[in-house]
C-alpha positions as CSV (number, residue, x, y, z in Angstrom):
1,M,3.4,128.3,124.1
2,P,0.5,127.4,122.3
3,D,-0.7,128.7,119.4
4,E,-2.1,132.0,119.4
5,A,-5.5,130.9,118.7
6,L,-5.9,128.5,121.3
7,W,-4.1,131.8,123.5
8,D,-6.5,133.7,123.6
9,T,-8.9,131.5,124.5
10,F,-6.7,131.1,128.3
11,F,-7.7,134.4,129.1
12,R,-10.2,137.4,128.7
13,P,-7.1,139.9,129.2
14,V,-9.4,143.7,129.0
15,K,-11.6,142.2,132.1
16,I,-8.6,141.3,134.3
17,L,-7.3,144.1,133.2
18,Q,-10.0,146.3,134.8
19,Q,-10.4,144.2,137.8
20,L,-6.6,145.1,138.2
21,G,-7.4,148.7,138.2
22,V,-5.4,150.0,135.3
23,D,-7.8,153.0,134.5
24,Q,-7.3,156.7,134.4
25,K,-5.5,156.6,137.6
26,V,-2.2,154.8,136.6
27,R,0.8,156.1,135.4
28,T,3.3,153.8,134.5
29,L,1.7,150.3,133.8
30,V,5.3,147.3,132.4
31,D,4.3,143.6,130.0
32,I,7.3,142.5,131.3
33,G,8.0,138.7,128.5
34,C,6.8,138.0,125.3
35,G,4.7,136.6,123.2
36,Y,1.1,137.4,121.3
37,G,0.8,140.8,123.6
38,T,-2.4,138.8,125.4
39,F,-2.4,141.9,127.7
40,L,0.2,144.6,126.3
41,I,-2.2,145.4,123.2
42,P,-5.4,145.0,125.3
43,A,-3.7,147.5,128.2
44,G,-2.9,149.9,125.0
45,G,-6.0,150.3,124.1
46,L,-7.6,150.7,127.4
47,L,-5.0,154.0,127.6
48,V,-4.9,155.2,124.7
49,L,-9.5,155.7,125.7
50,I,-7.9,156.9,128.8
51,L,-5.8,159.9,126.8
52,I,-8.6,160.8,124.2
53,R,-10.7,161.1,127.2
54,K,-8.6,163.7,129.2
């Protein structure tokens, strides 16, 4: 796995999660694998914003 700084340049996780439909309708979201939390941390942020709005 590349260095975290380099790894972060490979993806735009928030945009990808939004394109996958991660929104208030999502009830279960699973992140499988270990790594830097490239998708897990932004997904958590999106879901927290959704929970706070309700």
